[in-house]
N, C-alpha and C positions, 0 to 999 in steps of 0.2 A: 186119313182117318185111322185112328188107332184100333187095332183089333182088340175086342173086349172078351173078358172071361164070362162064364155062364151066369154068375151072380150079378155082375154089372148089367149084362144084357137083360136078364129077367127083371131087374129093378126098373130099367128104362122102358121095357115093353109093357109093364104093368101101368105105366103112366100115359100110354097112348089110348086115345078115344076111338077104338075101332067101332064101326057102325053095327047095326043089328044083325048083319050078315057076317060080321067079323072082319070087315075090310076097311082099308083106309086108302084114299086117293094118294098117288105118288107121282110127283112131277120130277122129271129128270132134266137138269139144266147143265149145259156145257160149262165146265169150270173156266176154261180159257176165254170164251167169247161171251158168256152170259146168255146165249141163245137157249130158249126152251126147246128141248128135243122131243119130249113125248110125255104123255099122261098114261099111267097104267094103274093097276091096283095091287095092293099087298095085303096079305093076311098076316097074322102073328108069325107064322113059320117063315114066310118070305122075308119079313123085316128082320127076324132073328138071324136067318142065314146071311142076309146082306151085312148085318153088323158083325157077324162071325167071320165072314170071308173077305169083306171089302169089295165084293163083286155084286152087281145089281141082280136081285132075284125078285120076280113079280109073281102074282097069282093070276092065272087065266080063268076068268069067270066062265067062258064058254067051255073050256075043257075041264074045269073044276080041279086044277092041279097047279103046282108051282112051275114056273118057267124061268130058267136062267138065261138072262139076256145074252144072246150070242150062241146058245147051244146048237141051234140049227144053222144060223147064218155066219157065225164067226165074228159078228159085230158086237163086241162086248162093251160093258161099261164098268170101269174101275171107279168105285165110290170114294171120293175124297173128303166129303163132308155130308152130314145129315142134319136137317133142321125140321122142327115141327112148327106149324102155325100156332097162333095164340089159343085156339080152341083145342089143339092137339088132335085134330081130326083130318089133317092133311100133312104129308111129309114131302120135303124138298130134298132131292139128292143132287149134290154137286158132283158131276162125273167127268172123267176123262173118257170120251167116246172113242172107241176103235172102229173106224169105218163109219157107216151110216147108222142112224137110229131108227129110221122108218122102214117098214116092210115093203114100201113102194120103191125103195132104193134112193130116197131123198135123204139129205142130212137130218132134217127135222120132220116129225109128223105134222107139224103146223105149217104146211106148205100149200095151203089152199086159201084163196081169197075171193072176194066178191068181184065178179065180172058180169055186169049187167044183171040178169036174173038167174045167174048160176054161180056155182063155186068152181073155180078153175085153178090149176096148179100155178103157184107163184115161184116155184123153184124147179130146177131141172133134176131129172134122175141122174144120180152119180154112179150108181151100181145097179144094173138091171136086176129085177127081182129073181129071175131064173138063175142068175149067177150066184145069188145069195142062198136060194133054197132048192134050186133044181126043180124036181117034181114034188117036193115035200110041201109046198105052200098050199 
């Protein structure tokens, strides 16, 4: 992904259909494997910083602030490409994932499947969460 100047980023951001809360769903997909890694949210500032730096930045709805992927865990996402869906209300990030994407220590957040009448892990923990976050989680 090319790093853009302020004018180009502003023009692109003006074309995004953020919802009534100023958010857009953001799907991170592994560039090499095509695996869906995670779903998060972005506001205008998060998408702007992502376009500016080439590193994934999201918006935490629970903390009401930006979070830079990997700031606590070291598990970063280098953004290689950005796409919008046809309604311009969802963004797809093609990323080079450093380490695991999920706070549970799995490669993908989509690691839970139906097993009888419950949801069960379908993938193993690669990195224990306490190794990622210590007592910060």
